[in-house]
N, C-alpha and C positions, 0 to 999 in steps of 0.2 A: 496721062493724068491721073489716073486712080492712084499710081504709086506715089506721087506728090501729096495727095489728099490724105493717104494713109499715114505718111511721116508727120504731117503737120500736125494729124491728130494725137499720134503718140507723144509729140513734143508738147502738145498742149497739156495733156493728161500729166505727164512728168512736172510741169511747171505747176500745175494745181496742187498736185500732191506735195511738192517741196515748200510752196507759198502757203499752203493750208494747214501744215503743222510745224511747230517750232522745233528745231534740232536741238538735241542735247550737245553741249559742248565741254570740253575738259580743259580747265583753266588752270594755270600753275599759281598758286598762292604762297606767299611768305609771311612769317611772323613778325608782326608789328614791333619795335623797340618797347612798346607801353605795356606789352604783355607782362603778367606776374606769375611765379611759381612759388609755392608755399609749402614747407613740411611743417607740421605741427605735433607737439607732443608734450609730455610731462615729465615730472621727476618727484621725488620725494620732498624736494625744496619748492618748486614752482612750475607752472607750465611754461612753455617755450615756443617760439615761432622763428623759422629761418626762412628769410624771402631773397628770391633772385629776381632781377629783371632784365638778366642777360641770357636768356634763352634764344637758341635759333630755331628755326623750322622752316619747313615747306612741305608742299603737298598738291597733288592734282585733286581739284574739286571738280564735281560734276555740276553744271549750271544749265538752266534752261531760261534763256534770256538773262534777266539778272537774279534769278531765284535759285537758291541752294537746292540741290536734288539730291547730293551725296559726295563721297570721298573716294576716290581710287587709289590713293596712297597718302600717308601722312607720316613723318618724323620729327621729333621736337628732342633736343637735347641742349643741356647746358653743362658748364665747367661746375664741378661740385663746389668748388671753392668760392664760387659766386654768390653761394648761399651765405647770407648774413644774419646773426641775431640781434647784433648790437651789443653783444658781451664777448670779448676775445676769446675768454677762458672756454665758454660753452662751444664758439666757433672750432676752436684748436681741439676740443675732445672730439667734436663731430668729424671733423677731417680725419683724425686718427682712427676713428671708429670705421667711417669710409674707405681708409685706405686709400687716400686720394693721390699719394705719390704713385699708386699702381693703377688705381680706377679713376681717371681724371673727370670722366663723363658721368651724368645721370641722363637716361634717355626713355622716350616711349614711343613705341612704333605701333600705329593702328593696323589692326586686321580687318575690322568690320565695324560699319556704324549703322544702326536701323532706326527708325523712327519717322516722325514728320512734324511740320509746324515748328515748334519751339522745344521739343522734348525728344531726345535721342539716347540711345544705350551705346556705349562704345566697348569694344573689345579689342585688345591689344597686348603687348608686352612691355613691363617696365624693365629697365636693367638699372640696377642701384650696386655699388661696390662690386661689379663685375659680374652680379648674379642676375640672371633674366628671370623673370615670373609673369604668368599670365594675369590680366585685370579685366574686370568687367564694371563698368560705374555709369550712372546717369549724367547726362550732358545736357545743358539749357543753350539754345542758339538764340543769338539776336543779331539782326542785321541793319546797318546803317548804311545806305548806299551800297556800294560794292565791298564794303569791310563785313567780315563775319567775326563775331565774338563768340567764343566757347567758354563756358563756366561749368566747372564741376569738381567733384572731390572723389578720393578713393582711400577708404580706411584698410589699413595693413598693419603688420608687424616688423619691426627691425629682424628679428630672428627668421622671417621668411627670405630674408635676403642674405642670410648668414652673417648678419651684424650682431655682435655681442653688445646689449644696451650699455652705454658708457655708464662711468662712476667717477665721481670726485670726492675730494677730501677725506682720503684713504677709506674710501667705500662707504663712507656715511650717506653721500648724496647718490641716489641710483635713479637712472633713466628709465622710463616705463617704456615697455615693448611696443604698446601700442603707438601708432603714428597715423597722420592723415595727411595725404598729399592732396593739395587743393591748387586750383589754377584759374586764371583768366587770362585766356590768349585771344589776341585780336590778329585775325590772317587779312592780309590785303593782296590784291592782284600783283603779280611780279611787274615790274616795269622792264 
């Protein structure tokens, strides 16, 4: 009879431990089609933006109940030629500079995210024009139900990715080396 009481006691303790604390779960999330990626820069003629809504991405997010606690892995990529400025000549020069025939994709792979609440710091690798460089930048998180929206930007230079800033009109129009990569990505649980 003593043995039965001992096992019942152990089972009750285990039940209390598991029900008394929420377990962290890893959940697969995918990038929603309404997400936006943008590259902005300037030239001797005017400022410019190239935007894409065609990025794809997925990650393993750490969730406690419905609350975001971190990211185990994350990768976002898009075809470089989905970036559009609304000006055919600018797009053509950009694709040539990115050598999109050889380097079809632009991507970001997350290595680490730290912070809490709505303010985080992301560290990872951007691959642009076939060149991979580390990046660190602030990210704002907002949550709507189970969807998570990440917004942020990263300032860099074209030459950091071995890209010669494009020129036009026999060199009279020159693209500035400084660019800003910005994003508003919405992740939703995979179905």
